[in-house]
N, C-alpha and C positions, 0 to 999 in steps of 0.2 A: 463912064459906066462899066467899060470893060475892065478898068483897073479895080473898080469896086467888086465886080464879080470874081476876079482873080483873088482879091483879098478874102472874100467869103470862103472860097475853095481852100485857100492856104490855111485859114483858121481851123477848118474842119480837119484837114490833114495833120496839122500840128497837134491837135488834141488826140487824134487817133494814135499818132506816134508816141505821145506821152503815155497814153494808156498801155501801149505795147511795151514800153520800158518798164512800167509798173508791173505788168503781167509777168515779165521775165524775172524780175526781182522777187516777186511773190512766189513764183513756181520754184525758184532756186531754194528758197527757205523751206517751202512745203515739202520738197523731196529729201530734205535732210533727215526725215524720220526713217529713211531707208525702207519704205514700203515696197519700192520698185527699184529695179536695176537700170532702167532706161534713163538716158540723159534728156529729160523733158525740156530743159532750158534751150538746148541746142535745137531740138525739134520745133519748139515754139518760135524761135527766131527764124527758122526756115519757113514755117507757116506764114509768118508776117511778111517775109520777103516775097514769097509767092503771092500772098494776098494783095500786097501793094502793087505787084506787077499786074495782076488781074484787074485791080481797081483802076489803074491808070489806062489800061486797055479799054475798059468799059467807059471811062470818062471821055474817051476820044470817039465813042460811037455816035452814030447818027440817030438822035432820039426821034426825029420825025419819021424815019424809016421804021424804027422799032414800034412806034405808036400805030403806024399804018398796018403792021403785021403782028399786032399785039396778041391776036387770038392764037397764033402759032406758039408764042412763048408760053401762053397759058396752057395750051395743050401739052407742051413738053413738061411743064410743072406737074400737071395731073398724071401724066404717064410715069414720071419718076416716082411719085407717091404710090400710084397704083401697083407698080412692080413690087414695092415693099409689102403691101397688103396681100397681094397674090402669092407672095413668097417665091419669086422667081429663083432659079438655081443659085445666083450669086447674092441673094439677100441673106443677111447674117442675123441670127437670133442670139441675143445676149440677155441672160436673166429673165427669160420668158417674154421678152419684147423684141419684135423685129423692126428695127429702125435704121439699119445700115445696109449698104452694098459693100461687099468685100471684093475688091479688084486687085489681084496680086497681093502685095504686102500692104495695101492701103484700104482703109474703111472710109466710106463717104456717107453722111447722114443727109438725105434729101430734104428733110424738114428744115434744116438750116440753110441749104443751098437755094431753096425756092422762095425764101422769105422776101427777097427783093422783088422777084417777079410778082408775088402776091400783092404787095403794096402798089407796084407799078400798074398792074392790071386794074385793080380797084380804083386807083386815082384816075386812070384814063377814062373809065366808063362813068365814074362819078362826075367828072368834069364835062364829059360829052352830053350827059343828060341832066345837067344841073337845073335846067329850066322846066324839067318834067319830073317833079319829086317822086311820084308814085312809080313811074317807069324806072327812075334811077334806083329806087329802093329794091324793086324786083330784080333788076339786072345785076346790081352789085351783090345783093344777097344771094341770087341764083348762082353767080360765079364763085362766090366764097364758100357756099355750102358743100360742094364736092370736095374741096380741099380740106375743109374743117372735118368732114366725115372721115376722109382717108387718114388724117393725122390721128383722129380719135381711135380708129381701128387698129393702129400699130401695136399697142396703144401708147399714145404720148399726150396725156391729158394736160401737162404743164405747157407744152408748146401750143396745143389747141387753144388754150385760154389766151395766150399771147396773141395768136392770130385773130381770135374772136374780138378781143378788146381793140385791136388795130382796125378791124373792119367796122366796128361800131363808131370808133373815132372818125374814120373817113366819112361815114354816113352823117354823123352829127355835124361835122365841119362843112360838108358839101351841100347838105339838104337845106333848102330855103323855106320849107314848110314847118313852122313851129308846132303845128298840130301833129304832124307826122313824127317830129322829134320827141314831143311829149308822149306820144303813143309808144315809141321805141323804148323810152326810159321806163314807162309804166310796165311794158311787156318784160323788160329786163328784171325789174323788181319782183314781178309776179313769178317769173321763171325761177329766181333764186329761192323765193318762199316755197314754191312748189317742190323744188329739189330737196329742200330741208325737210319738208313734210314727208316726202317719199322716203328719204334717208332714215328718218326716225320711225316711221310706221309701216312702210310698204317697200322695204328694201328689195324684195323679190321682183317688183315691177322695174326697178332700175337695172337689176341683173338681166331681165328679159330684153332690155334695149342695148345691152352690151357692156355695162359697167362690171368691173372685176372685183372680186372679194378683197384683193390686196389694196385696191383703191379705197374701199370702205374702211379697211383696217388702218390705213394711213390717216384718214380723216378722224376716226374715233381716237386714235393715239394722239393726234394733234389736240383734240378737244379735251381729252383726259389722259395725260401721259402716264398717270399712276395705274391706269387700267391694263397697260401692257408694257412693263419695263423693258422687255426685249425689243419691242417695236420702237420704243422711244430712245433706244441706245445711241443711235447716230446723232439725233437732235441733242440729247443730253451732253454728249462729248463736244458737240459744236458750241453749245451754250457755255460749257466750262472753259473752252478755249477762248471764246469771246470775252468772258468775264475775267479770266486770268491775265489778259493782256494789260489791263488797267490803263494808265495814262500813256506810257511810252513803250509798252511791250515787254516781252521776256525773252531771254537768250535761249532758254531750254526748249527742246523740241517736244511737242505733244502730239500723240497719235490722234489723227482725225481721219476717218475713212474718206477717200476721194478728196483729200485736201488740196490736190493740184487741179481738180476739175470743178465739180458742183459745189464743194465746200471750201473753195479758196478764200471766200470772204472771212470765214472763221480763222483760217491760217494767217491771214493778214492782220486780223484783230489780235491774235495771240502774239505774233512776232513784233508788230509795230504799235499795238495799243490804240487808244482813242485818237491819238495824233495821226497815226497812219491811216486809220479808217476815215477820219475827217478829211484828210488830204484826198483820199480816193473819191469820197462823195463830192467834194468840191469840184474835182476834175469832171466827174460825171454830170454834175449840175450845170457847169459851164458848157459842156459838150451839148447837152439837151437844149440849153438856152440859145446856143448858136444855131442849132437846127430850127428852132421856133422863129428866131429873128430872121433867119434867111428865108424861111417860108413866107413870113409876113411881107418881106421886101420883094418877093417875086411879082411879076406883072401878069402872069397867066394863072387862072384858077387851078389848072391841072398841076402846075408847079407847087402852088401853095398847099393844095390838098395832099400831094405826095410827101412834102416835107412834114406836114402835120401827122401823116400816117407813120412815117419813119420815126419821128420824135416820140410818139406814143409807143410804138413797137419797142424801141430801145428802153424808154423810161419804165414801161411795165415789166419788161424782161429783167431789168436791174432790180426793181422793187420785188418781184417774185422771188428771185434768187436770194436776196438779202433777207427777206421776210421768212423764207424757208430755213435759212441758216440760224435765225434767232428764234424760231418757234412760233412766228406769227402766222405762218401758213403751213399746210401739210407739205411733206417732202414730195417734190415733183421731178427731180433729176434734171433741172434746167441749168445751163451754164450762165456764168456772169459775163456779159458781153465784153469782148476784147481782153478780158482778164483770165478767164478759165482756160486751161490747156485744151487744145483740140483743133485739128486741122479743119474739120467741117464747120465748126463754129466760127473760127477766124475767117475762113474763106467766104462763108455766108455773109458775115458782117461787112467784109471788104467789098463784096458785090453790091451791098446796099449803099456803101459810101461811093462806089464808082457810079452807080445810077444817079445819086444826088449830084455829084460833080457834073455828070453829063446833062442833067436837067438845068443846072445853073447856066451852063453855056447855051443850052437850047432856049431857055427863057430870054436870054439876052439877044440871041439871033432872031427870035420871033417878034421883037419889039417893032 
């Protein structure tokens, strides 16, 4: 069994390393447009080296100790996000949004760093109260809501949606009451319908609860690009880049805003075409598949719930970024996991991997 657990951990690490290599190649070609002077490839390699170091440190941690003191980790996550919303002195505002801490020459984005803690906390309490469905729903929902609200207030709607979908997945996987699950699904459908109704007929009500005008503009531009050609500029460039790649990609460099970060999928499609994009998606699919299979083979409900949460967190994040790049969803400014350039994104994802590796070992030890 120990050999099998080691094999699962190795498979996860191999696919993460493969995604890291693909990331550096994609960033190298993306920066050939000379939008920036920085050597993003070298910095990304450095981020991965640090990320793997943090990952392996977390993998060696005592998960039983962490679960015993889980509320302290949750409190730390809330405080990190609260500092952003309160705009403490070293909180950094960029393009009207405060999402980063500026420490010396480094910027850290808490919403990426606390992702692993969010899933860990919800999985812990979902497993702890799995025989009490209503109490489970109230506690998991009650713990998730402050974090969701703090993310939304930054504002960071794209990341908020990822966290929300992750929370709902954990509840659906962990909850044993089909009536409660059906109620959650119905509530979700009604919420979406209600949002669309307010968006079309009572936008001022949405503004009163904190929605911003630029968020409405992005949604309307997504629904009708012709209504605002300037607003659809970035999406149109992205679509042209994706389409121009054709089967094998093109050698010429095409200007795409943020091609090394949020729009890196478009840069990959342009440089490597359908074949390159297909290869990337295959690697992502196998990565998610391994997470799901590992979760199904865990012996403890906590471990299975945690892997389900991380699998959905990564899967929806991937879907949201790609859908944004090809016009299927409004622009949200969310990175492509393990591929987009960014220290906070890489470090946050590697923290998640470290937690999963620690849980694999913990699950074996608790047999």
